[in-house]
LUMRO-761685 format. One record per residue: residue number from 1; residue in one letter; x, y, z of N, C-alpha, C, O, CB in turn. Coordinates in nm, 3 decimals. Glycine has a CB too. Layout:
# LUMRO-761685
(r NUM; "A"; (X; Y; Z); (X; Y; Z); (X; Y; Z); (X; Y; Z); (X; Y; Z));
...
# end
This chain:
# LUMRO-761685
(r 1; "M"; (-1.698; 0.973; 1.225); (-1.715; 1.084; 1.135); (-1.594; 1.091; 1.041); (-1.479; 1.075; 1.084); (-1.732; 1.217; 1.213));
(r 2; "L"; (-1.620; 1.113; 0.914); (-1.514; 1.127; 0.815); (-1.451; 1.265; 0.830); (-1.521; 1.364; 0.848); (-1.569; 1.106; 0.671));
(r 3; "K"; (-1.318; 1.271; 0.821); (-1.246; 1.396; 0.836); (-1.172; 1.426; 0.707); (-1.084; 1.349; 0.666); (-1.149; 1.391; 0.956));
(r 4; "T"; (-1.207; 1.536; 0.642); (-1.139; 1.575; 0.518); (-1.027; 1.673; 0.550); (-1.029; 1.741; 0.652); (-1.238; 1.636; 0.417));
(r 5; "S"; (-0.929; 1.680; 0.458); (-0.817; 1.771; 0.478); (-0.766; 1.822; 0.345); (-0.756; 1.749; 0.247); (-0.704; 1.701; 0.555));
(r 6; "N"; (-0.734; 1.950; 0.344); (-0.670; 2.016; 0.232); (-0.557; 2.101; 0.290); (-0.577; 2.220; 0.318); (-0.773; 2.103; 0.149));
(r 7; "P"; (-0.439; 2.042; 0.310); (-0.329; 2.113; 0.376); (-0.294; 2.244; 0.307); (-0.293; 2.254; 0.184); (-0.207; 2.024; 0.382));
(r 8; "A"; (-0.265; 2.344; 0.387); (-0.225; 2.474; 0.334); (-0.088; 2.469; 0.269); (-0.048; 2.563; 0.200); (-0.226; 2.579; 0.444));
(r 9; "T"; (-0.015; 2.360; 0.290); (0.120; 2.347; 0.236); (0.124; 2.298; 0.091); (0.231; 2.286; 0.032); (0.200; 2.253; 0.322));
(r 10; "I"; (0.006; 2.270; 0.033); (-0.003; 2.232; -0.109); (-0.112; 2.315; -0.174); (-0.191; 2.379; -0.105); (-0.031; 2.078; -0.126));
(r 11; "A"; (-0.118; 2.315; -0.305); (-0.220; 2.390; -0.377); (-0.359; 2.338; -0.341); (-0.377; 2.219; -0.319); (-0.197; 2.382; -0.530));
(r 12; "P"; (-0.457; 2.427; -0.335); (-0.593; 2.383; -0.304); (-0.648; 2.294; -0.416); (-0.598; 2.298; -0.528); (-0.686; 2.504; -0.281));
(r 13; "P"; (-0.752; 2.215; -0.386); (-0.812; 2.131; -0.489); (-0.858; 2.215; -0.609); (-0.901; 2.329; -0.594); (-0.932; 2.053; -0.431));
(r 14; "A"; (-0.846; 2.156; -0.727); (-0.882; 2.225; -0.851); (-1.032; 2.223; -0.878); (-1.080; 2.292; -0.967); (-0.809; 2.164; -0.968));
(r 15; "A"; (-1.106; 2.144; -0.802); (-1.251; 2.133; -0.821); (-1.312; 2.090; -0.687); (-1.252; 2.108; -0.582); (-1.287; 2.030; -0.936));
(r 16; "M"; (-1.434; 2.034; -0.694); (-1.506; 1.995; -0.573); (-1.460; 1.857; -0.525); (-1.527; 1.757; -0.548); (-1.658; 1.995; -0.598));
(r 17; "Y"; (-1.344; 1.853; -0.459); (-1.293; 1.731; -0.398); (-1.199; 1.769; -0.285); (-1.156; 1.884; -0.276); (-1.220; 1.642; -0.502));
(r 18; "S"; (-1.168; 1.675; -0.198); (-1.072; 1.696; -0.090); (-0.945; 1.619; -0.122); (-0.950; 1.514; -0.187); (-1.131; 1.650; 0.047));
(r 19; "H"; (-0.831; 1.672; -0.077); (-0.706; 1.601; -0.100); (-0.700; 1.471; -0.022); (-0.639; 1.374; -0.068); (-0.588; 1.690; -0.063));
(r 20; "S"; (-0.761; 1.467; 0.096); (-0.761; 1.343; 0.173); (-0.887; 1.332; 0.257); (-0.951; 1.432; 0.292); (-0.636; 1.334; 0.262));
(r 21; "V"; (-0.921; 1.207; 0.289); (-1.033; 1.178; 0.379); (-0.985; 1.072; 0.476); (-0.938; 0.965; 0.436); (-1.162; 1.131; 0.300));
(r 22; "E"; (-0.997; 1.103; 0.604); (-0.956; 1.009; 0.708); (-1.079; 0.937; 0.763); (-1.179; 1.001; 0.798); (-0.879; 1.081; 0.823));
(r 23; "V"; (-1.071; 0.805; 0.770); (-1.181; 0.723; 0.820); (-1.142; 0.671; 0.958); (-1.032; 0.618; 0.976); (-1.213; 0.603; 0.721));
(r 24; "P"; (-1.231; 0.686; 1.057); (-1.197; 0.640; 1.192); (-1.188; 0.488; 1.201); (-1.239; 0.417; 1.114); (-1.299; 0.691; 1.292));
(r 25; "P"; (-1.123; 0.438; 1.306); (-1.111; 0.293; 1.325); (-1.248; 0.226; 1.335); (-1.346; 0.288; 1.375); (-1.030; 0.263; 1.451));
(r 26; "N"; (-1.252; 0.100; 1.298); (-1.371; 0.015; 1.308); (-1.486; 0.056; 1.217); (-1.600; 0.017; 1.242); (-1.418; 0.014; 1.448));
(r 27; "A"; (-1.459; 0.132; 1.114); (-1.563; 0.166; 1.018); (-1.589; 0.046; 0.927); (-1.501; -0.038; 0.908); (-1.523; 0.292; 0.933));
(r 28; "R"; (-1.708; 0.039; 0.873); (-1.744; -0.064; 0.775); (-1.719; -0.005; 0.637); (-1.769; 0.103; 0.606); (-1.894; -0.112; 0.791));
(r 29; "W"; (-1.642; -0.074; 0.553); (-1.602; -0.026; 0.422); (-1.687; -0.089; 0.312); (-1.728; -0.204; 0.323); (-1.453; -0.054; 0.397));
(r 30; "L"; (-1.714; -0.012; 0.206); (-1.786; -0.061; 0.089); (-1.712; -0.014; -0.035); (-1.690; 0.106; -0.053); (-1.935; -0.013; 0.089));
(r 31; "Y"; (-1.673; -0.107; -0.120); (-1.608; -0.076; -0.247); (-1.708; -0.104; -0.358); (-1.754; -0.217; -0.375); (-1.476; -0.161; -0.266));
(r 32; "I"; (-1.742; -0.001; -0.433); (-1.842; -0.014; -0.540); (-1.770; -0.023; -0.674); (-1.690; 0.064; -0.709); (-1.942; 0.105; -0.537));
(r 33; "A"; (-1.801; -0.126; -0.749); (-1.744; -0.144; -0.882); (-1.783; -0.026; -0.972); (-1.879; 0.046; -0.944); (-1.792; -0.277; -0.945));
(r 34; "G"; (-1.707; -0.008; -1.079); (-1.734; 0.100; -1.172); (-1.877; 0.095; -1.222); (-1.922; -0.006; -1.277); (-1.637; 0.095; -1.288));
(r 35; "Q"; (-1.949; 0.206; -1.204); (-2.086; 0.217; -1.251); (-2.088; 0.297; -1.381); (-2.016; 0.396; -1.396); (-2.176; 0.283; -1.144));
(r 36; "V"; (-2.172; 0.253; -1.473); (-2.187; 0.321; -1.602); (-2.332; 0.368; -1.614); (-2.413; 0.342; -1.526); (-2.147; 0.228; -1.721));
(r 37; "G"; (-2.362; 0.434; -1.723); (-2.493; 0.496; -1.740); (-2.605; 0.403; -1.782); (-2.693; 0.443; -1.858); (-2.482; 0.602; -1.839));
(r 38; "V"; (-2.604; 0.280; -1.735); (-2.710; 0.183; -1.767); (-2.819; 0.194; -1.662); (-2.793; 0.184; -1.542); (-2.653; 0.037; -1.775));
(r 39; "R"; (-2.942; 0.214; -1.709); (-3.059; 0.224; -1.620); (-3.098; 0.086; -1.567); (-3.053; -0.015; -1.620); (-3.178; 0.289; -1.696));
(r 40; "P"; (-3.182; 0.081; -1.461); (-3.225; -0.047; -1.406); (-3.292; -0.141; -1.509); (-3.287; -0.263; -1.494); (-3.321; -0.022; -1.294));
(r 41; "D"; (-3.353; -0.083; -1.613); (-3.418; -0.167; -1.715); (-3.320; -0.217; -1.821); (-3.359; -0.285; -1.915); (-3.530; -0.089; -1.782));
(r 42; "G"; (-3.191; -0.183; -1.804); (-3.089; -0.232; -1.897); (-3.060; -0.140; -2.014); (-2.968; -0.167; -2.092); (-3.129; -0.363; -1.950));
(r 43; "T"; (-3.136; -0.032; -2.029); (-3.110; 0.062; -2.138); (-3.001; 0.161; -2.097); (-2.981; 0.187; -1.978); (-3.239; 0.138; -2.177));
(r 44; "L"; (-2.933; 0.213; -2.196); (-2.824; 0.308; -2.172); (-2.877; 0.450; -2.184); (-2.944; 0.484; -2.282); (-2.708; 0.284; -2.271));
(r 45; "A"; (-2.847; 0.533; -2.087); (-2.883; 0.674; -2.095); (-2.811; 0.737; -2.214); (-2.698; 0.699; -2.245); (-2.848; 0.750; -1.962));
(r 46; "E"; (-2.877; 0.832; -2.281); (-2.820; 0.892; -2.401); (-2.739; 1.016; -2.368); (-2.788; 1.106; -2.300); (-2.929; 0.928; -2.500));
(r 47; "G"; (-2.617; 1.021; -2.415); (-2.532; 1.138; -2.398); (-2.455; 1.137; -2.267); (-2.489; 1.067; -2.172); (-2.614; 1.263; -2.407));
(r 48; "F"; (-2.351; 1.216; -2.266); (-2.260; 1.218; -2.151); (-2.330; 1.261; -2.023); (-2.319; 1.193; -1.921); (-2.144; 1.311; -2.179));
(r 49; "E"; (-2.402; 1.374; -2.027); (-2.465; 1.426; -1.905); (-2.562; 1.324; -1.845); (-2.564; 1.304; -1.724); (-2.538; 1.556; -1.934));
(r 50; "A"; (-2.643; 1.262; -1.929); (-2.741; 1.163; -1.881); (-2.670; 1.040; -1.824); (-2.714; 0.985; -1.723); (-2.836; 1.122; -1.995));
(r 51; "Q"; (-2.563; 0.995; -1.888); (-2.489; 0.880; -1.836); (-2.423; 0.915; -1.702); (-2.422; 0.834; -1.610); (-2.384; 0.833; -1.937));
(r 52; "H"; (-2.367; 1.034; -1.692); (-2.303; 1.076; -1.568); (-2.405; 1.085; -1.455); (-2.375; 1.046; -1.342); (-2.231; 1.211; -1.587));
(r 53; "D"; (-2.524; 1.134; -1.484); (-2.630; 1.139; -1.384); (-2.673; 0.998; -1.343); (-2.696; 0.971; -1.226); (-2.751; 1.219; -1.437));
(r 54; "Q"; (-2.683; 0.908; -1.440); (-2.725; 0.771; -1.411); (-2.623; 0.698; -1.325); (-2.661; 0.617; -1.240); (-2.749; 0.694; -1.541));
(r 55; "I"; (-2.494; 0.723; -1.344); (-2.396; 0.656; -1.259); (-2.414; 0.699; -1.114); (-2.393; 0.620; -1.022); (-2.252; 0.687; -1.306));
(r 56; "W"; (-2.453; 0.824; -1.093); (-2.482; 0.869; -0.956); (-2.604; 0.797; -0.901); (-2.604; 0.752; -0.786); (-2.504; 1.022; -0.953));
(r 57; "Q"; (-2.708; 0.785; -0.982); (-2.829; 0.715; -0.935); (-2.797; 0.569; -0.902); (-2.844; 0.516; -0.801); (-2.940; 0.722; -1.043));
(r 58; "N"; (-2.718; 0.503; -0.987); (-2.679; 0.365; -0.961); (-2.598; 0.355; -0.832); (-2.621; 0.265; -0.750); (-2.598; 0.309; -1.079));
(r 59; "T"; (-2.504; 0.446; -0.815); (-2.419; 0.447; -0.695); (-2.502; 0.467; -0.569); (-2.481; 0.398; -0.470); (-2.311; 0.556; -0.706));
(r 60; "L"; (-2.596; 0.560; -0.572); (-2.680; 0.584; -0.455); (-2.767; 0.464; -0.422); (-2.792; 0.435; -0.305); (-2.769; 0.706; -0.478));
(r 61; "A"; (-2.813; 0.392; -0.524); (-2.893; 0.271; -0.501); (-2.808; 0.163; -0.434); (-2.857; 0.094; -0.344); (-2.951; 0.217; -0.635));
(r 62; "I"; (-2.684; 0.149; -0.475); (-2.594; 0.051; -0.413); (-2.563; 0.090; -0.269); (-2.562; 0.005; -0.180); (-2.463; 0.038; -0.495));
(r 63; "L"; (-2.539; 0.218; -0.247); (-2.515; 0.266; -0.110); (-2.636; 0.237; -0.021); (-2.620; 0.188; 0.090); (-2.483; 0.418; -0.110));
(r 64; "A"; (-2.755; 0.268; -0.070); (-2.876; 0.245; 0.008); (-2.894; 0.097; 0.040); (-2.934; 0.061; 0.151); (-2.999; 0.297; -0.068));
(r 65; "D"; (-2.863; 0.012; -0.056); (-2.874; -0.133; -0.036); (-2.782; -0.180; 0.077); (-2.810; -0.279; 0.145); (-2.840; -0.207; -0.166));
(r 66; "A"; (-2.671; -0.107; 0.097); (-2.575; -0.141; 0.203); (-2.602; -0.064; 0.332); (-2.523; -0.071; 0.426); (-2.432; -0.113; 0.154));
(r 67; "G"; (-2.713; 0.009; 0.337); (-2.743; 0.087; 0.457); (-2.657; 0.212; 0.469); (-2.633; 0.261; 0.580); (-2.726; 0.002; 0.578));
(r 68; "M"; (-2.611; 0.262; 0.356); (-2.526; 0.381; 0.354); (-2.590; 0.489; 0.269); (-2.692; 0.466; 0.203); (-2.385; 0.347; 0.301));
(r 69; "G"; (-2.530; 0.606; 0.271); (-2.577; 0.717; 0.189); (-2.462; 0.795; 0.132); (-2.346; 0.759; 0.154); (-2.667; 0.809; 0.270));
(r 70; "P"; (-2.491; 0.900; 0.058); (-2.384; 0.978; -0.006); (-2.288; 1.041; 0.095); (-2.173; 1.069; 0.062); (-2.445; 1.087; -0.092));
(r 71; "E"; (-2.335; 1.062; 0.217); (-2.247; 1.118; 0.320); (-2.137; 1.022; 0.363); (-2.042; 1.062; 0.430); (-2.330; 1.158; 0.442));
(r 72; "D"; (-2.149; 0.895; 0.323); (-2.049; 0.794; 0.358); (-1.942; 0.777; 0.249); (-1.850; 0.697; 0.266); (-2.117; 0.661; 0.384));
(r 73; "I"; (-1.955; 0.849; 0.138); (-1.857; 0.837; 0.030); (-1.723; 0.896; 0.074); (-1.716; 1.010; 0.120); (-1.908; 0.908; -0.099));
(r 74; "V"; (-1.618; 0.817; 0.058); (-1.483; 0.857; 0.093); (-1.405; 0.898; -0.032); (-1.330; 0.996; -0.030); (-1.409; 0.742; 0.166));
(r 75; "R"; (-1.424; 0.824; -0.141); (-1.345; 0.847; -0.262); (-1.425; 0.814; -0.387); (-1.504; 0.720; -0.389); (-1.216; 0.764; -0.259));
(r 76; "L"; (-1.402; 0.895; -0.491); (-1.461; 0.873; -0.623); (-1.349; 0.868; -0.726); (-1.260; 0.953; -0.726); (-1.565; 0.984; -0.658));
(r 77; "N"; (-1.355; 0.770; -0.815); (-1.266; 0.763; -0.931); (-1.355; 0.767; -1.054); (-1.438; 0.679; -1.074); (-1.174; 0.633; -0.929));
(r 78; "V"; (-1.337; 0.868; -1.137); (-1.421; 0.883; -1.256); (-1.333; 0.869; -1.379); (-1.228; 0.932; -1.391); (-1.494; 1.020; -1.257));
(r 79; "Y"; (-1.378; 0.784; -1.472); (-1.308; 0.761; -1.599); (-1.399; 0.815; -1.709); (-1.511; 0.768; -1.727); (-1.274; 0.607; -1.621));
(r 80; "S"; (-1.350; 0.912; -1.783); (-1.429; 0.982; -1.883); (-1.366; 0.969; -2.021); (-1.244; 0.979; -2.035); (-1.446; 1.129; -1.846));
(r 81; "T"; (-1.448; 0.947; -2.121); (-1.397; 0.946; -2.259); (-1.398; 1.086; -2.319); (-1.350; 1.106; -2.431); (-1.480; 0.851; -2.346));
(r 82; "D"; (-1.452; 1.183; -2.245); (-1.465; 1.320; -2.295); (-1.411; 1.418; -2.192); (-1.470; 1.433; -2.085); (-1.613; 1.353; -2.330));
(r 83; "P"; (-1.300; 1.486; -2.220); (-1.246; 1.581; -2.123); (-1.344; 1.694; -2.091); (-1.337; 1.751; -1.983); (-1.117; 1.640; -2.175));
(r 84; "E"; (-1.433; 1.726; -2.183); (-1.533; 1.830; -2.160); (-1.640; 1.786; -2.060); (-1.713; 1.869; -2.006); (-1.598; 1.871; -2.292));
(r 85; "G"; (-1.649; 1.656; -2.037); (-1.749; 1.604; -1.943); (-1.727; 1.651; -1.801); (-1.817; 1.643; -1.719); (-1.748; 1.455; -1.946));
(r 86; "R"; (-1.609; 1.699; -1.773); (-1.577; 1.747; -1.638); (-1.672; 1.859; -1.595); (-1.690; 1.881; -1.475); (-1.433; 1.796; -1.632));
(r 87; "K"; (-1.732; 1.929; -1.690); (-1.823; 2.039; -1.655); (-1.945; 1.990; -1.578); (-2.011; 2.069; -1.510); (-1.868; 2.112; -1.781));
(r 88; "F"; (-1.976; 1.861; -1.588); (-2.091; 1.806; -1.514); (-2.053; 1.760; -1.374); (-2.140; 1.729; -1.293); (-2.152; 1.690; -1.591));
(r 89; "L"; (-1.923; 1.755; -1.346); (-1.873; 1.708; -1.217); (-1.935; 1.785; -1.101); (-2.000; 1.726; -1.015); (-1.721; 1.720; -1.212));
(r 90; "G"; (-1.916; 1.916; -1.099); (-1.968; 1.998; -0.990); (-2.119; 1.997; -0.983); (-2.177; 1.993; -0.874); (-1.920; 2.139; -1.006));
(r 91; "V"; (-2.184; 2.001; -1.098); (-2.330; 2.001; -1.104); (-2.387; 1.878; -1.035); (-2.477; 1.889; -0.951); (-2.379; 2.007; -1.249));
(r 92; "H"; (-2.335; 1.762; -1.070); (-2.389; 1.638; -1.012); (-2.344; 1.619; -0.867); (-2.419; 1.564; -0.787); (-2.345; 1.519; -1.096));
(r 93; "R"; (-2.225; 1.662; -0.834); (-2.183; 1.651; -0.694); (-2.270; 1.740; -0.605); (-2.307; 1.700; -0.495); (-2.034; 1.688; -0.677));
(r 94; "Q"; (-2.301; 1.859; -0.652); (-2.389; 1.946; -0.574); (-2.530; 1.887; -0.564); (-2.598; 1.905; -0.463); (-2.395; 2.086; -0.637));
(r 95; "K"; (-2.572; 1.818; -0.667); (-2.705; 1.756; -0.668); (-2.713; 1.637; -0.572); (-2.813; 1.619; -0.503); (-2.741; 1.710; -0.810));
(r 96; "Y"; (-2.608; 1.555; -0.566); (-2.614; 1.429; -0.492); (-2.539; 1.427; -0.359); (-2.567; 1.342; -0.275); (-2.561; 1.321; -0.577));
(r 97; "L"; (-2.445; 1.519; -0.338); (-2.372; 1.522; -0.211); (-2.425; 1.636; -0.124); (-2.460; 1.743; -0.175); (-2.219; 1.539; -0.237));
(r 98; "K"; (-2.431; 1.612; 0.005); (-2.475; 1.717; 0.097); (-2.370; 1.827; 0.104); (-2.251; 1.800; 0.089); (-2.503; 1.658; 0.239));
(r 99; "P"; (-2.414; 1.951; 0.126); (-2.318; 2.061; 0.138); (-2.211; 2.030; 0.243); (-2.241; 1.982; 0.352); (-2.390; 2.192; 0.173));
(r 100; "G"; (-2.088; 2.059; 0.208); (-1.978; 2.038; 0.301); (-1.916; 1.899; 0.294); (-1.807; 1.878; 0.347); (-2.024; 2.063; 0.438));
(r 101; "H"; (-1.985; 1.805; 0.229); (-1.926; 1.670; 0.216); (-1.854; 1.663; 0.081); (-1.916; 1.658; -0.024); (-2.036; 1.557; 0.226));
(r 102; "I"; (-1.721; 1.664; 0.088); (-1.641; 1.669; -0.034); (-1.538; 1.556; -0.028); (-1.431; 1.574; 0.030); (-1.571; 1.808; -0.050));
(r 103; "P"; (-1.569; 1.440; -0.089); (-1.476; 1.327; -0.084); (-1.350; 1.349; -0.167); (-1.342; 1.442; -0.247); (-1.546; 1.202; -0.132));
(r 104; "A"; (-1.253; 1.262; -0.145); (-1.134; 1.260; -0.230); (-1.179; 1.212; -0.368); (-1.276; 1.137; -0.381); (-1.021; 1.168; -0.170));
(r 105; "S"; (-1.107; 1.254; -0.472); (-1.154; 1.221; -0.606); (-1.042; 1.228; -0.708); (-0.944; 1.301; -0.693); (-1.266; 1.315; -0.647));
(r 106; "T"; (-1.059; 1.148; -0.814); (-0.971; 1.154; -0.930); (-1.058; 1.148; -1.056); (-1.153; 1.070; -1.063); (-0.866; 1.037; -0.929));
(r 107; "W"; (-1.025; 1.232; -1.153); (-1.093; 1.233; -1.283); (-0.988; 1.197; -1.387); (-0.886; 1.265; -1.398); (-1.161; 1.374; -1.315));
(r 108; "V"; (-1.012; 1.090; -1.463); (-0.916; 1.045; -1.563); (-0.984; 1.041; -1.700); (-1.094; 0.988; -1.714); (-0.859; 0.904; -1.525));
(r 109; "V"; (-0.918; 1.098; -1.799); (-0.969; 1.092; -1.936); (-0.903; 0.973; -2.004); (-0.780; 0.960; -2.005); (-0.940; 1.226; -2.014));
(r 110; "V"; (-0.986; 0.886; -2.060); (-0.939; 0.765; -2.126); (-0.988; 0.765; -2.271); (-1.082; 0.837; -2.306); (-0.988; 0.637; -2.051));
(r 111; "S"; (-0.925; 0.685; -2.354); (-0.966; 0.682; -2.495); (-1.096; 0.606; -2.514); (-1.172; 0.633; -2.607); (-0.856; 0.618; -2.580));
(r 112; "R"; (-1.123; 0.509; -2.422); (-1.245; 0.432; -2.436); (-1.264; 0.349; -2.311); (-1.168; 0.319; -2.240); (-1.241; 0.343; -2.562));
(r 113; "L"; (-1.390; 0.312; -2.284); (-1.423; 0.223; -2.173); (-1.448; 0.083; -2.229); (-1.428; 0.061; -2.349); (-1.548; 0.274; -2.093));
(r 114; "A"; (-1.490; -0.011; -2.147); (-1.506; -0.151; -2.189); (-1.599; -0.165; -2.309); (-1.575; -0.248; -2.396); (-1.560; -0.234; -2.074));
(r 115; "L"; (-1.704; -0.086; -2.315); (-1.792; -0.084; -2.432); (-1.788; 0.057; -2.491); (-1.792; 0.154; -2.416); (-1.940; -0.125; -2.395));
(r 116; "P"; (-1.780; 0.070; -2.623); (-1.763; 0.202; -2.683); (-1.879; 0.299; -2.657); (-1.860; 0.420; -2.663); (-1.744; 0.187; -2.831));
(r 117; "E"; (-1.997; 0.248; -2.630); (-2.112; 0.337; -2.604); (-2.112; 0.393; -2.463); (-2.186; 0.488; -2.434); (-2.242; 0.262; -2.628));
(r 118; "W"; (-2.031; 0.337; -2.374); (-2.017; 0.392; -2.240); (-1.925; 0.512; -2.248); (-1.814; 0.503; -2.301); (-1.963; 0.285; -2.139));
(r 119; "L"; (-1.969; 0.626; -2.195); (-1.893; 0.750; -2.204); (-1.824; 0.788; -2.074); (-1.728; 0.865; -2.074); (-1.983; 0.861; -2.247));
(r 120; "V"; (-1.874; 0.735; -1.962); (-1.820; 0.771; -1.831); (-1.846; 0.656; -1.734); (-1.948; 0.588; -1.743); (-1.882; 0.904; -1.779));
(r 121; "E"; (-1.754; 0.637; -1.641); (-1.767; 0.529; -1.542); (-1.713; 0.582; -1.409); (-1.615; 0.657; -1.405); (-1.689; 0.399; -1.588));
(r 122; "M"; (-1.778; 0.542; -1.299); (-1.735; 0.592; -1.167); (-1.726; 0.477; -1.066); (-1.821; 0.401; -1.047); (-1.833; 0.701; -1.115));
(r 123; "E"; (-1.609; 0.468; -1.002); (-1.589; 0.376; -0.891); (-1.603; 0.456; -0.761); (-1.568; 0.574; -0.756); (-1.447; 0.305; -0.900));
(r 124; "T"; (-1.655; 0.393; -0.658); (-1.678; 0.464; -0.532); (-1.629; 0.379; -0.416); (-1.645; 0.257; -0.415); (-1.828; 0.499; -0.514));
(r 125; "V"; (-1.571; 0.445; -0.318); (-1.537; 0.382; -0.190); (-1.614; 0.459; -0.083); (-1.613; 0.582; -0.080); (-1.379; 0.382; -0.162));
(r 126; "A"; (-1.681; 0.383; 0.005); (-1.757; 0.444; 0.114); (-1.720; 0.378; 0.245); (-1.671; 0.265; 0.247); (-1.909; 0.433; 0.088));
(r 127; "A"; (-1.743; 0.448; 0.353); (-1.718; 0.392; 0.487); (-1.825; 0.444; 0.582); (-1.861; 0.562; 0.580); (-1.574; 0.431; 0.540));
(r 128; "K"; (-1.876; 0.353; 0.664); (-1.981; 0.388; 0.761); (-1.930; 0.355; 0.900); (-1.875; 0.247; 0.925); (-2.116; 0.312; 0.731));
(r 129; "I"; (-1.950; 0.448; 0.988); (-1.905; 0.431; 1.126); (-2.011; 0.362; 1.208); (-1.992; 0.338; 1.327); (-1.869; 0.565; 1.188));
# end
């Protein structure tokens, strides 16, 4: 079982994330490359919200392929070209993560991603016991 922690000795998380997640010994780890808003047919979702939703769908498909689910997510790294895109963070986490499962996370605003039409990208680390 994954164990999250938010020590009382530091400020609480600023959004829906945990300061740390402890993974028990002998867990199977999965590192997912940065996912962007490209649909399975190769088309790009239009707009920030749609791309952010699609990265979640892509991530869940990769997790399922590995015999894992959203409850196995340990860490999320999100790279956004739009600081206002953070408003979709909680919405999509509530949509795709089970209540009470709050992985460690970082949100970084960048000037651009590998392709200029990509607006947001998410890397994921998961562990299954």
